[in-house]
N, C-alpha and C positions, 0 to 999 in steps of 0.2 A: 917618505914620512915627513920630512921637513917641508916639502912643497905643500902637503895636505894641511899642515899647521898654518903655513903662511896664507893659504887660501881661506882657511877658517877664520883667521884674524882679519883678512881683508873683508870678508863677508860681514863679520861682526862690526868692524869700524864703519863700513858703509851703512849698515843698518842702524847704528846707534849715534852716529855723528850728529845728525840733525837734533835729536833729542838732548844730547849733551850740550850742543851749542845753545839751544834755547834756554836750558837751565843755567849755563854759564853767563848768558847775557843777563839774566835776572840777577844772579849773584853779583855780577860786575856793574850793576845798575846801568845797563845799556852801553857800556864800553865794549864795542864790538871787537876791538883789537885785543883787549884783554881776554875777552871770552874765547877768541880764537887760540890765543896762547894756552889758556887753561885746558881747552879741548885737546890741543897738540900734546901737552904735558900728560894728560890723562891717557890718551891713546898710546903714548910712548911707554908709560908705566905698564899699561895693560899688555903691550907687546912683549915687555921683558918677562912677564910671567905667564905668557899664553901657553907655554909648554906644560905648565902645572895647572892650567885652567880647569881640568877635570876635577880638581879638589874643591873648586868653588861652586856652590849650589846655583847661584844666580849671577852670571857675569855681568849682566846689565845693571843690576843693583849695585854690584861691587864697583863698576865703573863710576856710578853716580857718587859713591862713597869716596872714591879716589879723586873725583872732580871737587867735591866739597872740601876735602882735606888740602888739595892743591890750592884752592882759593883762600882757605884760612892761612896757609903758610905764606902765600903771597901778601896777604894783608898785614902779616906780622913784620914784613920787611919795611925798613924806613923809606925806601924808594917807591913803595906802592901808593904813597899819598900824592905822588906827582900826577898831575893831569894836564895833558898837552892841550886840550881844548875844554872850554866850559859849556858848550852847547851840544845837544845831540845832533847827529846828522839828519838832514832832511829825508834822505832816502837810505833805506837799510833793511835788513831782514826784520820780519815781524817777530817781536820778542814775546809779546803776550798775545793770547788768542783774541780775535776780534778785529774790527776794522777802525775803531776810533783812535786816531794817533794822538789826540790831545789827552785822552784818558790814560793811554799807554805811557806817554811822556811824564804825565803827572805822577803815576804810580812809580816809574822808574826813578824819578827824582826823589820821591819820598823814601823808596827803598835805599837809594844811595846815601841819604842822610843817616840811616841807621847804622849802628856799629856792625862790623862784619859778621860776628857770630849771631846778632839779631837777624840780619839779612839771610844768613845761611839757615837758621831754624825756620824762618817763614818760608823760604823757598822749598825746603825739604818737606815741611808739614803740609803746605797748602798748594804748591805747584806740583811737587813730586807725589803728593798724596801718601806720604809715608806715615807709619804709626809713630808714636812717641818712642817705642823701644828701637825701632830702626833708625829714627833720627838720633837718638842717644848714641847708638853704636857708630853711626857715621861721623859724629862730632866728638867721640871719645868723652862723653859726658854721662851723667846718670839720668835716668828717667825724670826724676824730680827736677833736676836742673833744666831739662828740656821744657817741662811743663811751665816752670817758672819763667824761663827766658821767653817762651812763646807768648805767655800772658803779658809780660812787660813789653816785648817787641810790638805786639798788636796795639797796646795802649799808646806806645810812642807814635805808631803809624797813624792811629786816629787822631792824636793830638796835632800831628804835622798837617794832616789833610783837613782837619776841622770840618767845616761845612762844604769845603770845596768838592768833596766826593759826591755830596747830594745832588749837585748840579749835573752830574754825568749819569745819574740813576735813570733818567728818562730815555737815554739813548738806546 
């Protein structure tokens, strides 16, 4: 019985790790080390409740919720503001879909300048394609708060990018 659960968790972790990592990279503004830590923490928490997983309707969505909450908890810590390097690595995993590294880095830098909750709401709504209600549940907030935060976060992102995003539109 236990071996079957372990195998089930291994299969789940192998199947979802890549998706969790990509979401974590966006949440962490391209900090691949933090993204790896967040995925590890998420999978660790999922493993602890894997025996009760039958009570969860959608384990993949639940894992994304755990990931966002782990990120927000990390951002509340005082030490989370420390950055060992200021530049993004030249080589690394593709974070956003597409092949234009300049656009990808521009968007990651802009996301990195947003508040953690603003970043989380944009990643959940537009990267994860979650509904307002699902995002509210993942962030422990009301639907109205998610709509307001989304609107304000998009406005901040537009202000930061200004006209610089238009130059990438032809790519």
